[in-house]
C-alpha positions in Angstrom: -22.4 -10.2 6.4 -25.2 -10.0 8.3 -26.4 -6.7 9.5 -28.8 -5.6 12.6 -30.9 -3.2 12.1 -31.9 -3.0 8.7 -31.2 1.5 8.9 -27.2 0.5 10.3 -25.6 0.6 6.7 -27.4 4.1 6.5 -26.4 5.4 10.3 -22.6 4.2 9.2 -23.8 6.5 5.9 -22.3 3.5 3.7 -25.1 4.7 1.4 -23.2 8.0 1.2 -20.1 6.0 0.0 -22.1 3.8 -2.3 -23.7 7.0 -4.1 -19.2 8.4 -4.7 -18.5 5.5 -6.0 -21.2 4.7 -8.4 -20.3 9.0 -9.3 -16.9 7.0 -10.2 -18.4 4.7 -13.1 -18.8 5.7 -16.9 -20.7 2.4 -17.5 -24.5 1.8 -16.4 -22.6 -1.8 -15.1 -20.0 -0.3 -12.8 -22.5 2.2 -11.2 -25.6 -0.5 -10.9 -22.8 -2.4 -8.6 -21.8 0.1 -7.1 -25.4 1.0 -6.1 -25.4 -2.6 -5.3 -22.6 -3.4 -3.3 -21.9 -6.3 -1.4 -20.5 -6.8 2.0 -17.9 -9.7 1.9 -17.1 -12.7 4.6 -14.5 -14.5 2.8 -11.3 -14.0 2.5 -10.0 -14.4 -0.5 -12.9 -12.6 -2.6 -11.7 -9.4 -0.8 -8.2 -10.2 -0.8 -9.2 -10.0 -4.3 -11.0 -7.0 -4.8 -8.8 -4.7 -2.9 -5.7 -5.9 -5.1 -7.3 -5.4 -8.3 -8.4 -1.9 -7.0 -5.3 -1.5 -5.5 -3.5 -2.4 -8.9 -5.6 -0.5 -11.2 -5.0 3.1 -8.2 -1.0 2.2 -9.1 -1.6 2.1 -13.0 -3.3 5.8 -12.3 -1.1 7.3 -10.2 2.4 6.2 -12.7 0.2 7.6 -15.3 0.2 4.1 -17.1 -2.7 4.2 -20.2 -4.9 1.2 -19.6 -7.2 0.5 -22.4 -11.3 0.5 -21.1 -12.7 3.6 -22.3 -15.6 1.2 -23.5 -18.4 2.9 -22.3 -21.6 1.7 -24.4 -24.6 -0.2 -22.3 -25.1 -3.3 -25.3 -27.7 -5.1 -23.1 -30.3 -4.8 -25.5 -28.0 -5.3 -28.6 -26.7 -8.5 -26.5 -30.5 -9.6 -25.4 -31.5 -9.0 -29.6 -28.3 -11.5 -30.2 -30.0 -14.0 -28.7 -33.2 -14.1 -30.1 -34.0 -16.0 -33.3 -35.1 -13.6 -36.2 -33.6 -10.6 -34.8 -32.0 -8.1 -37.1 -29.0 -5.6 -35.5 -28.7 -2.4 -37.5 -25.5 -1.3 -38.9 -25.1 1.4 -36.3 -25.9 -1.5 -34.1 -23.2 -3.6 -35.4 -20.6 -1.4 -35.2 -21.0 -1.1 -30.7 -20.6 -4.6 -31.4 -17.6 -4.4 -33.3 -16.1 -1.6 -30.9 -16.4 -3.8 -27.9 -14.4 -6.5 -29.4 -12.0 -3.8 -30.1 -11.5 -3.3 -26.8 -11.5 -6.8 -25.7 -8.5 -6.9 -28.0 -7.1 -4.4 -27.0 -7.0 -5.4 -22.8 -5.5 -9.0 -24.5 -3.1 -6.8 -26.1 -2.0 -5.0 -23.0 -1.7 -8.2 -20.6 2.0 -9.1 -22.2 4.4 -10.9 -19.9 5.6 -9.0 -18.2 2.0 -6.7 -17.3 0.7 -10.4 -16.7 3.0 -10.9 -13.6 3.5 -7.0 -12.5 -0.6 -7.1 -12.1 -1.8 -10.7 -11.4 -4.9 -9.6 -9.4 -6.2 -7.3 -12.7 -5.4 -10.0 -15.1 -8.3 -12.7 -13.6 -10.6 -10.6 -14.5 -10.1 -12.0 -18.2 -8.6 -15.2 -16.9 -11.9 -17.2 -17.6 -12.6 -15.5 -21.5 -10.8 -15.9 -25.0 -10.6 -13.3 -27.4 -12.4 -14.3 -30.9 -11.3 -12.0 -34.0 -13.7 -13.8 -36.2 -15.9 -11.2 -34.2 -14.5 -8.0 -36.0 -13.6 -10.2 -39.3 -17.6 -10.8 -40.2 -18.5 -7.4 -39.3 -15.6 -5.9 -41.8 -16.7 -8.2 -44.6 -20.0 -7.3 -44.8 -20.3 -3.1 -43.0 -17.7 -0.6 -43.6 -16.1 1.9 -41.1 -19.8 3.6 -41.2 -21.6 1.3 -40.7 -23.2 0.9 -44.0 -23.8 -2.1 -45.7 -20.2 -2.9 -48.6 -21.3 -3.8 -51.8 -19.4 -6.3 -52.4 -21.4 -8.0 -49.4 -23.7 -10.2 -51.7 -23.8 -10.2 -55.8 -27.3 -9.6 -55.1 -26.7 -6.4 -54.0 -23.5 -5.7 -56.4 -25.5 -6.0 -59.3 -29.1 -3.7 -57.3 -26.9 -0.8 -56.9 -25.3 -1.2 -60.4 -28.8 -1.0 -61.9 -29.7 1.5 -58.9 -26.9 3.9 -59.8 -27.7 3.9 -63.6 -31.2 4.7 -63.3 -30.6 7.5 -61.0 -28.0 8.8 -63.4 -30.7 8.8 -66.5 -33.6 10.1 -63.9 -31.0 13.1 -63.0 -30.3 14.0 -67.0 -34.0 14.0 -67.6 -34.8 16.1 -64.3 -32.1 18.3 -65.7 -33.6 19.1 -68.9 -37.6 19.3 -68.2 -35.9 22.1 -65.5 -34.4 23.4 -68.0 -37.5 23.5 -70.1 -39.6 24.8 -67.0 -37.2 27.6 -65.8 -37.3 29.3 -69.1 -41.4 29.4 -69.8 -41.2 30.7 -66.0 -43.2 28.0 -64.2 -40.4 27.2 -61.5 -40.3 28.0 -58.3 -37.5 29.4 -56.0 -36.9 25.5 -54.5 -36.7 24.4 -58.3 -37.1 20.4 -57.2 -37.8 18.4 -54.3 -38.8 14.3 -52.8 -42.1 13.5 -51.9 -42.8 10.0 -50.9 -39.5 9.0 -52.6 -40.4 10.2 -55.7 -38.1 12.6 -57.1 -40.8 16.1 -58.3 -40.5 19.4 -59.4 -41.9 22.5 -57.4 -44.0 24.8 -59.9 -45.8 27.6 -59.1 -49.7 26.6 -58.0 -50.7 29.1 -61.3 -48.9 27.1 -63.8 -49.7 23.2 -62.3 -52.2 22.6 -65.3 -49.7 23.6 -67.7 -47.3 20.8 -66.9 -48.0 17.2 -67.6 -47.5 15.2 -64.7 -48.3 13.6 -61.5 -49.9 16.0 -58.4 -48.1 15.1 -55.4 -48.9 17.7 -53.2 -48.7 21.7 -52.2 -46.7 24.0 -49.9 -48.1 25.4 -46.6 -49.2 28.3 -48.1 -50.7 26.7 -51.6 -48.3 29.6 -53.7 -46.0 26.4 -54.6 -47.2 22.5 -56.2 -45.1 19.6 -56.6 -45.4 17.5 -59.6 -43.8 14.5 -60.9 -43.3 15.3 -64.6 -45.0 12.5 -66.9 -41.4 12.0 -68.6 -40.4 10.7 -65.2 -43.0 9.0 -63.9 -41.1 5.6 -65.0 -37.9 6.0 -64.6 -39.3 7.0 -60.7 -41.2 3.7 -61.0 -37.5 1.8 -61.7 -35.6 4.1 -58.6 -38.2 3.0 -56.4 -38.6 -0.7 -57.6 -34.8 -0.5 -57.0 -34.6 0.9 -53.4 -37.3 -1.3 -52.3 -35.1 -4.3 -53.4 -31.6 -2.7 -52.4 -33.3 -2.7 -48.8 -34.9 -6.4 -48.5 -31.6 -7.4 -49.6 -29.3 -5.4 -47.2 -32.1 -6.4 -44.2 -31.2 -10.1 -45.6 -27.7 -9.4 -45.2 -28.1 -8.3 -42.0 -30.5 -10.7 -40.6 -27.9 -13.1 -41.8 -25.1 -11.1 -40.3 -27.1 -11.4 -36.8 -27.4 -15.2 -37.0 -23.7 -15.7 -37.5 -23.1 -13.2 -34.2 -25.3 -14.9 -32.8 -23.4 -18.2 -32.3 -20.7 -16.0 -30.0 -23.8 -13.7 -28.1 -22.5 -15.3 -24.6 -18.8 -14.8 -25.0 -20.1 -11.6 -26.0 -21.9 -10.5 -22.8 -18.9 -12.2 -21.1 -16.9 -9.5 -22.5 -19.2 -6.7 -21.7 -19.5 -7.9 -18.1 -15.7 -7.8 -18.6 -15.3 -4.5 -19.5 -18.2 -3.0 -16.8 -15.8 -5.3 -14.4 -12.9 -3.0 -15.3 -15.0 0.3 -15.2 -16.1 -0.7 -12.1 -12.3 -1.6 -10.2 -11.2 1.6 -12.0 -14.3 3.9 -10.1 -13.0 2.7 -7.4 -9.6 2.9 -7.5 -10.7 6.8 -8.4 -12.4 7.0 -5.2 -9.0 5.6 -3.5 -7.7 8.7 -4.6 -10.1 11.4 -4.1 -10.1 10.1 0.0 -6.3 9.3 0.4 -6.9 5.1 0.3 -4.5 2.6 1.2 -4.2 -1.1 0.8 -4.2 -2.5 4.8 -3.3 -6.2 5.6 -6.2 -8.3 6.1 -6.2 -11.5 8.8 -9.1 -14.2 8.6 -10.3 -13.4 12.3 -12.1 -10.9 14.6 -9.2 -8.1 14.6 -9.0 -4.2 14.5 -6.0 -1.9 14.3 -6.3 1.2 12.4 -3.4 3.7 12.2 -4.0 7.4 11.5 -7.5 6.1 10.1 -9.7 9.3 8.6 -14.0 9.2 8.7 -13.8 8.9 4.9 -16.4 11.4 4.3 -15.6 14.0 7.2 -11.8 14.1 5.1 -13.3 14.4 1.7 -15.6 17.4 3.2 -12.7 19.0 5.3 -10.7 18.8 3.2 -13.1 20.3 0.2 -13.6 22.9 3.0 -10.2 23.2 3.7 -10.1 22.3 7.2 -7.9 19.9 9.1 -8.9 16.4 9.4 -7.4 14.8 12.9 -6.8 10.9 13.0 -7.0 8.1 14.7 -5.5 4.9 16.5 -7.7 2.0 17.8 -6.8 -1.3 18.9 -9.6 -4.0 19.1 -7.9 -7.7 19.6 -8.5 -10.5 22.0 -6.7 -9.1 25.0 -8.7 -5.7 24.7 -11.8 -6.3 22.8 -14.3 -3.8 23.9 -13.3 -0.5 24.1 -15.5 2.1 26.3 -14.8 5.6 25.1 -15.8 9.1 27.2 -14.9 12.3 27.1 -17.4 15.5 26.6 -20.3 16.4 24.4 -18.5 17.1 20.7 -15.8 16.1 21.2 -15.8 13.1 18.5 -17.1 10.3 20.4 -19.5 9.1 17.8 -17.5 9.9 15.1 -14.7 7.6 16.4 -17.1 4.8 16.7 -19.0 5.2 13.3 -15.2 5.9 11.5 -14.3 2.1 12.5 -17.6 0.7 11.3 -17.4 2.6 8.0 -14.1 1.3 7.7 -15.2 -1.7 8.2 -17.5 -1.7 6.0 -15.5 -0.9 3.4 -12.6 -3.2 4.1 -15.7 -6.1 3.6 -16.7 -4.6 0.1 -13.5 -4.3 -1.4 -12.8 -0.5 -0.6 -9.7 0.5 0.1 -9.4 2.6 3.0 -8.4 5.9 4.5 -5.8 4.9 6.6 -1.8 4.2 6.7 -0.7 0.4 5.0 0.5 -1.2 8.2 -2.8 -1.0 9.5 -4.7 -4.4 10.3 -8.2 -5.3 9.8 -10.3 -8.8 10.4 -13.1 -10.1 8.8 -16.5 -9.7 11.0 -19.7 -12.2 9.9 -22.2 -9.9 11.4 -22.5 -5.7 12.6 -25.0 -4.8 14.8 -25.3 -1.1 16.2 -27.3 1.1 18.6 -26.6 4.7 18.0 -29.1 7.9 18.6 -32.6 7.9 19.6 -34.2 4.7 18.1 -37.4 5.4 19.4 -40.0 3.5 17.7 -43.4 4.8 17.7 -45.0 2.1 15.4 -44.8 0.0 18.8 -45.7 2.8 21.2 -41.4 1.9 22.3 -39.9 5.0 24.6 -36.1 5.7 24.4 -35.0 3.3 26.6 -37.4 1.1 25.8 -36.8 0.6 22.4 -32.4 0.7 24.0 -33.2 -2.2 25.8 -35.1 -4.1 23.0 -32.0 -3.8 20.7 -29.7 -4.4 24.0 -32.0 -8.1 23.9 -31.0 -8.7 20.0 -27.1 -8.2 20.9 -26.8 -10.3 24.1 -29.1 -12.8 22.1 -27.1 -12.5 18.8 -22.8 -11.7 19.5 -20.7 -14.2 19.3 -17.2 -13.8 18.5 -17.2 -12.7 14.9 -19.7 -10.0 15.6 -18.7 -6.3 15.6 -21.0 -4.1 17.3 -21.2 -0.5 18.5 -23.8 1.1 21.1 -23.5 5.3 21.2 -24.4 6.2 25.2 -25.1 3.3 26.3 -28.0 3.0 29.7 -28.9 6.4 28.6 -32.9 7.3 28.9 -33.3 6.2 32.0 -32.6 6.8 35.9 -28.4 7.0 36.1 -28.1 4.6 38.6 -30.6 2.1 37.0 -29.1 2.8 33.8 -25.8 2.3 35.0 -26.1 -1.0 36.7 -27.7 -2.8 33.6 -25.1 -1.2 31.5 -22.7 -3.0 33.4 -24.7 -6.4 32.8 -24.9 -6.3 29.0 -21.3 -5.0 28.9 -20.0 -8.5 30.9 -22.0 -10.3 28.8 -21.1 -9.1 25.5 -17.6 -9.5 26.8 -18.5 -13.2 28.2 -19.8 -14.1 24.2 -16.0 -12.8 23.3 -17.3 -10.4 20.8 -16.1 -7.2 19.5 -17.0 -3.7 20.2 -17.3 0.0 20.5 -19.1 2.2 23.7 -19.9 5.1 24.6 -20.8 6.7 27.8 -21.0 9.6 30.6 -21.4 6.6 33.4 -18.8 7.0 35.8 -19.4 2.6 36.6 -18.7 2.1 33.1 -15.2 4.3 33.3 -14.3 1.8 36.7 -15.7 -1.3 35.4 -13.4 -1.0 32.5 -10.7 -0.3 34.9 -10.8 -3.7 36.2 -12.0 -6.1 33.7 -10.8 -8.3 31.1 -11.2 -7.7 27.7 -12.5 -4.0 28.4 -10.3 -1.2 28.2 -10.9 2.3 28.5 -10.5 5.5 26.3 -10.9 9.1 26.3 -11.6 12.2 24.1 -8.9 14.8 24.2 -10.1 17.8 25.4 -8.4 21.7 25.5 -10.1 22.8 29.1 -8.0 26.0 28.7 -9.4 26.6 25.2 -13.1 24.3 25.6 -12.2 23.1 22.4 -12.4 18.8 21.4 -9.4 17.7 20.0 -11.1 15.0 18.7 -8.0 13.3 19.5 -8.6 9.8 21.0 -6.3 8.3 23.8 -6.3 4.4 24.8 -5.5 3.5 28.1 -7.7 5.8 30.5 -11.0 7.2 30.7 -12.7 10.7 30.3 -14.2 13.1 31.9 -17.1 14.7 30.6 -15.8 18.8 31.9 -19.3 19.2 33.0 -18.1 21.6 35.6 -15.6 23.4 33.8 -17.4 24.2 30.6 -19.9 25.2 32.2 -17.9 27.9 34.2 -16.1 28.7 30.8 -19.7 29.5 29.4 -20.0 32.0 32.2 -23.0 30.3 34.2 -23.5 31.7 38.1 -20.6 30.6 39.9 -23.8 29.7 43.3 -25.1 27.9 40.8 -22.3 26.3 39.9 -21.8 25.7 43.8 -25.4 24.1 44.2 -25.0 21.5 41.1 -21.6 20.5 43.4 -23.5 20.4 46.7 -25.7 18.0 45.0 -22.8 15.6 43.5 -22.1 12.8 45.3 -18.4 13.9 46.6 -17.0 11.1 45.8 -18.3 10.5 42.1 -17.0 14.5 42.3 -13.5 13.9 43.4 -13.3 11.0 40.7 -13.9 13.2 37.5 -12.0 15.7 39.1 -9.0 14.1 39.0 -10.1 12.7 35.7 -10.3 15.6 34.3 -6.8 16.9 35.9 -5.4 13.3 34.4 -5.8 14.2 31.5 -4.6 17.3 31.3 -1.3 16.1 32.9 -1.5 13.0 30.3 -1.8 16.4 27.5 1.3 18.1 29.2 3.1 15.1 28.8 2.6 14.6 25.3 3.5 17.8 24.2 6.5 17.6 26.4 7.2 14.0 24.6 6.4 15.6 21.0 9.0 18.3 22.0 11.6 15.3 22.8 11.2 13.7 19.8 11.6 16.7 17.6 14.9 17.7 19.0 15.7 13.8 18.8 14.7 14.0 14.9 16.8 17.5 14.9 20.5 15.5 16.6 19.6 12.7 13.9 19.4 15.0 11.4 22.8 16.8 12.2 24.3 13.5 13.0 23.7 12.6 9.3 25.2 16.0 8.2 28.1 15.6 10.6 28.6 12.1 9.0 28.2 13.6 5.3 30.7 16.4 6.3 33.3 14.0 7.7 32.7 11.5 4.5 33.2 14.4 1.7 36.7 15.6 3.9 38.0 12.3 3.5 37.1 12.0 0.0 38.5 15.6 -0.3 41.6 13.9 1.2 41.5 10.7 -1.2 41.6 13.4 -4.0 44.2 15.6 -2.9 46.3 12.3 -2.2 46.0 11.2 -5.6 46.2 13.7 -7.3 50.0 14.1 -5.9 50.1 10.5 -6.8 49.2 11.5 -10.9 51.6 14.7 -10.0 54.8 12.3 -9.6 53.5 9.8 -12.3 53.2 13.1 -14.7 57.3 13.7 -14.0 58.0 9.9 -14.2 56.6 10.2 -17.6 58.2 13.6 -18.6 61.5 12.0 -17.4 61.3 9.4 -19.5 60.5 11.0 -22.5 63.4 13.2 -22.3 65.7 10.0 -21.7 64.1 8.2 -24.5 64.7 12.1 -26.8 68.7 12.1 -25.3 68.9 7.9 -26.6 67.3 8.3 -29.7 69.9 11.8 -30.4 72.6 9.7 -29.5 71.2 6.8 -32.0 71.6 9.6 -35.1 75.0 10.7 -33.4 76.5 7.0 -33.1 75.8 6.7 -36.7 77.2 9.8 -38.2 79.9 10.5 -36.3 83.3 9.3 -36.8 84.8 9.2 -33.2 82.8 6.2 -31.5 84.6 6.9 -28.5 82.7 10.6 -27.9 79.5 9.5 -28.6 80.2 6.2 -26.4 81.5 8.7 -23.5 78.8 10.9 -23.6 75.7 8.5 -23.2 77.9 6.6 -20.2 77.3 10.3 -18.5 73.7 10.7 -19.7 73.1 6.8 -17.9 75.0 6.8 -14.8 75.3 10.2 -14.0 71.6 10.1 -14.4 71.8 6.8 -12.3 74.2 8.4 -9.2 71.8 11.5 -9.4 69.3 9.5 -8.1 71.1 7.7 -5.6 72.6 11.2 -4.2 68.5 12.4 -4.3 67.3 9.6 -2.1 70.2 10.2 0.4 69.4 13.2 0.7 65.5 13.0 1.2 66.7 10.4 3.8 68.9 12.4 5.8 66.3 15.7 5.4 64.5 13.3 7.7 66.6 12.7 10.3 67.8 16.5 10.4 67.1 19.9 10.5 69.7 22.9 8.5 70.8 25.7 10.8 71.9 28.9 9.2 75.4 30.3 10.7 78.8 29.1 9.8 80.8 25.5 11.1 81.7 26.1 14.0 83.8 23.2 15.9 81.3 20.7 17.7 79.1 21.8 15.3 77.3 19.0 13.3 77.3 19.8 9.6 76.6 18.0 6.7 78.7 17.6 3.5 76.7 19.5 -0.1 78.7 17.0 -2.3 77.8 14.2 -1.3 75.2 14.5 1.6 77.3 12.3 4.8 77.2 13.9 7.7 79.7 14.1 10.9 81.0 16.1 13.3 83.5 19.2 13.1 86.5 18.3 15.1 89.1 21.4 13.5 88.9 24.2 11.5 92.4 25.4 9.6 91.5 29.0 7.1 89.5 27.9 4.6 89.5 23.9 6.2 87.4 21.7 8.1 88.7 18.1 9.6 85.3 16.5 10.3 84.4 12.7 11.8 82.6 11.0 9.9 82.0 7.9 11.9 86.1 6.7 12.5 87.0 8.7 9.4 88.4 12.5 9.3 88.0 14.1 5.7 88.8 17.3 5.0 86.5 19.8 3.4 85.8 23.2 2.2 84.3 25.0 5.2 81.8 26.6 1.9 80.8 22.9 1.1 79.7 22.3 4.4 75.9 22.7 5.9 75.5 23.1 9.6 72.6 20.7 11.1 70.8 19.1 14.4 69.0 16.1 15.1 64.7 16.6 14.7 63.0 15.8 17.7 61.9 12.0 18.1 57.7 13.0 18.1 58.7 14.7 14.6 60.6 11.4 13.4 58.1 9.1 14.2 55.4 10.9 12.2 
């Protein structure tokens, strides 16, 4: 991306974002890459970096482990591998081995499922491979502590065996000498030591001539002398010679191992960069989590659609100080390419403008940004900025001259892929003349189809934005009652500067305010007052809209709760129905079990009884009387559905039901304890005690 001026990145505080990112890195590779963060214009490259950061962020938020704990800087060791004759130490080889182990863990981590789930992260290792020969070669020569193994070569094994034997002989010889000298009272408190690689005895200085041998030195106080006894000189010589031979053989073995690994030096360098790259991606994911960064949609055109966007540095600062950060929504598209923001001073115009610029730089650097995930951002090839006092002492330019110089660059170089920001367009000159030039500048930038944001207090620019295609007004909300900025951008209307309102609130003398009003053009004053009133009315409408939305949400919540209650009631009814059906089934099963028991008893009685007819009668009564009982019960239920029992004795004309067979008829005549009941066309004589008075049920009840 082409940046103008050179200080633009500092003015938008992009350097602070890079510093925060560098702090998140564990490796020198990641920290350096963060400080050298590049701003790209290729969509495929930007999308890959964003997706990689997004995937690592998901890993961290889900508490999943990724094996990139390796943090060592092996730049020096890898350079030595490429130099013929160079020799790495045992510790350096262990570092190389750890590098190989980390790559082994990463290749194992990316199984088939994870390769599908994290396609962007697996791209980092797409062009490399794992080579197991590296760890094998190191393990053949070195142990876990980085010491060359005895069996690394036959020569080394022989040397160390001989050295072991000579050291044992030397130790036994010294033990004898120490015992003899200690008995004589010659030995100092420390008894023995090593000087110049030789084993010596610590003798009191006054007795040094009583011990034959080589004097190697004295203590700082000169009270102790260090003497190599004559009897151990030859053994010390042999040990020294063997140690030298061991050192030479170890050096040869390490040199050979270095030469073997030099063949894999390019691969090891790739591994080193891969681990650094994963650490860099992790650093970006950490920063995204800190600032609540998300992955917006990326489009390959000039476009800005920010939803719930925060200035990342302001968000972090306010969160640290337990303050609320107000998000902003901004849209720049082919129809409305240029946004003119007006409003009172200290109302957030510049911060809003810087938010858009900084987020655009971050997204084109592959960083997730603090916006709603539904946001959309395009890709710009140029970013131009003019913020604050850019007066140049070097060229002896005034503030306005410097302003015009930058505007000249803007108009000459802007195009459809340019995103620009101008703070206080036209300021620094006569308001009328500066406003006229500002209109010309806006017209030219609109004609170039460039995208941008301009802040201003000029009324003519507010009017121009309302009637010029491609330009849209925006206002920073202000609470006139409490004289407090709300830091909220309202798109579609210009804002008032609240000049006189602020003056009144702070207690400026009324006569001075009136004098100032008299000096202002009446139309100008009336327009600013109208903007003031319109903004306050709009704020009230927004508050009412919020209250209405709140009520609608509460109604929706009540509706959901009511539907839940209805659903639960329906469920309870179904449960009761199932219980009833289960009760009928249980009664039926009990009856069948009772019938089975009785039938088994009849079978037993049949086998035992001499009079089979008696058993047969019992069986007949059990089966057919039960059937008759079922039929009678069915008839009773049918009659009960049509008629209702009435208390009292039967009288002529009453409708009655016979208790034995449940037939219904009308009483025609009563003769003592008998009654003649007309059932259909047949008169039947029945005992009055066997009759129940009934009446027809209402039709609605029958229908139910």
